[in-house]
C-alpha positions, 0 to 999 in steps of 0.5 A: 093500685100498682104493686110497688117493688124494692130497689133490688127487684127494680135493678134486676128488671132493668139490668142496672145496679141498686146503686145506679137506681139510687143515683137515678132516683136522687137525680129525679129520673125515677120516683120512689115512695117510702115505706114506714121503715124508710125504704124506697119502693117503686112502681115498676111500669112507671120506672121502666117508662122513665128509664126508657125516656131517659135513655132516649133523651140522652141518645137524642142529644147526640144523634138528633141530626142523624137519619132514622135508624134501627136499634141493634143493641143497647145495654148499660154496664157498670164501669167498675171492673169492666173489661172492654174486650168482654163488652165487644164480644157481646156487641159484635154479634149484633152488628152482623159484620164479615168475620175478619173483614175491614169493618170488623177490624176497624170497629174492634179497634175503635170500640175497645179503645174508646170504651177503655178510655171511659173505663180508665179516664171518665171517673164515671159509674156507668156506661151506656153502649148502643148500636144502630143500623141505617141506610148510611151504615152502622153507628155505635155509641158509647156514653159514660156519665163521668167528668167529660173528656175535654175537661179531663184532658184540659185539667190533666195537661194544664191547658187553658180551656176545653177547646185547646184540648181538642187541638191536643187530641188532633195531634195524638200521643197526648195522655193524662196517664202516660204510664198506662196509655200511649195517647194514640187511641182517640187519634187513630180512632178518629181517622179509622171510622167514616165519621167520628164524633166526641161530645162532652162539656158542651162541645161537639168535635166531629171528624168526617173522613168521607169529606176529609173535614173536621168541625167543632160546635156546641153540644147538648152533652154536658154530663159525661162523654158521648162517642159516636162511631159511624162506619159503612160495613162494606168499607175497604179501608185498611186499618194496618195501612192507616197505622203505617201512614202515621208510623216511622220504624213501627212507632207512632210519630207523625201528626197531621196537622200538628199546630195550626196557629190560626186556631190560637190567634193571628199574631204571635210575638213572645217566646213563652207563646212558642213554648206553650204551643210546643209543650209535649210535642217532642214525642213526634219525629216530624212536626208541621207548623201551619202559619196559614191565616197568621198575620204577623210573628215576632223574632222571639217567637220564631227563634224559640219555635224554629231554632231553640226548641228544635235544637233542644229536641233534635229528634223532631223535625219542625217544618213551617208552612202556609206563610204569608210574605211577612211571616216568611221574611221573619222565619227566613231571618230567624233561621239565617245563621248569625255571623 
């Protein structure tokens, strides 16, 4: 008969906290027997096997479509009191990056920014950090067990749904904690690595900078948030140039694209629609309104978006693009000075 061990012993064996062992037991991941005094006891081999299967299952959900990869690093950390720079100092040596090179600079920024998000915003108890190497390059993953990034942003900003939260993330500079965060982390990280993937709340948002494309789909990640960062270790991408591309006078101010109206509908009529779409965007000095795919617009919508709102926020230049002839007529009519 296998020797049964206490929670404290199992926690030490697996590198987890006793509270995490209890949580996983209550979730059905681990099985425990009770002593006559009501204390939990575990078969360490069965528990270790269950933990590995659980980890592999979580990772498979997010990377099932990836090519075979070699595991370079894996460890779970408690979020309470965690410092992202300390974790990076543990992970970095496992990646064998050129010291001070472009890949190291990019991953240092991206990793610490995304782990900081998990620490400050996820509301979770733990985060699993792993790194893989394949023919395609490096892949670093950060998986927390919190509320989910899209739901957190949607609730914090009063957005109608989780898909609208993705639109906000593509804009940058939107955060639920403006006193502590700039809202730039996800925006710049999504543009710095080769492929950025954020999975949460049953949604998967992918930014592929190699193909200059984005995709949104359904995801198996319903608990917590999984961030995947893929990068060629031989990349020559310059992180400082990326910052400069979206910077005016050393302040993040550009966003590309800012508002793709087709993602919200094909017809826009009311002034309230314009106000909702522009809410919070006064932080930018340049903003493009992409009308591609929009069939028609109303006078009140155009007036609010292109005359009233810019007048109330003179520091932001609003530029309409992608208009069909009908929309262009309404825009020109709306912008024509009244006698």
